[in-house]
C-alpha positions in Angstrom: -130.3 307.9 234.7 -128.1 309.0 231.8 -131.2 310.1 229.8 -131.9 312.8 232.5 -128.5 314.5 232.3 -129.0 316.5 229.2 -126.6 318.5 227.1 -125.5 321.1 229.8 -124.8 318.2 232.2 -122.6 316.5 229.7 -120.7 319.7 229.1 -120.2 320.1 232.9 -119.0 316.5 233.2 -116.6 317.0 230.3 -115.2 320.2 231.9 -114.7 318.5 235.3 -113.0 315.5 233.7 -110.8 317.9 231.7 -109.8 319.7 234.9 -109.2 316.5 236.9 -107.4 314.4 234.3 -105.9 317.0 232.0 -106.0 317.2 228.3 -103.3 314.6 227.7 -105.0 311.8 229.7 -108.6 312.4 228.5 -108.3 310.6 225.1 -106.7 307.6 226.8 -109.6 307.5 229.4 -112.2 307.8 226.6 -110.6 305.0 224.7 -110.5 302.7 227.7 -114.1 303.5 228.5 -115.1 302.7 224.9 -113.2 299.4 224.9 -114.8 298.5 228.2 -118.3 299.3 226.9 -117.6 297.3 223.7 -116.5 294.3 225.6 -119.5 294.5 228.0 -121.9 294.6 225.0 -120.1 291.7 223.3 -120.4 289.6 226.5 -124.0 290.5 227.0 -124.8 289.5 223.4 -122.9 286.2 223.8 -124.8 285.4 226.9 -128.1 286.3 225.3 -127.3 284.1 222.3 -126.4 281.2 224.5 -129.7 281.5 226.4 -131.6 281.8 223.1 -129.9 278.7 221.7 -130.8 276.7 224.8 -134.4 277.8 224.5 -134.5 276.7 220.9 -133.0 273.4 221.8 -135.6 272.8 224.5 -138.4 273.8 222.2 -137.2 271.4 219.5 -137.0 268.5 222.0 -140.5 269.3 223.3 -141.8 269.4 219.7 -140.2 266.1 218.8 -141.6 264.4 222.0 -145.1 265.6 221.2 -145.1 263.9 217.7 
């Protein structure tokens, strides 16, 4: 969805956000959005690594049993 917005759409969104929130609040909102995105990515990576570790453990158990 975001890939279809394009540069003019991003400028429009920025102008609307600037009008709605004002120039003083915009940096705070951007920082909060960045922090939220960073935390989401960290959580997703943790979950992925947990699943990967479990798969590796099961594979090692299966390989040990087949010997």
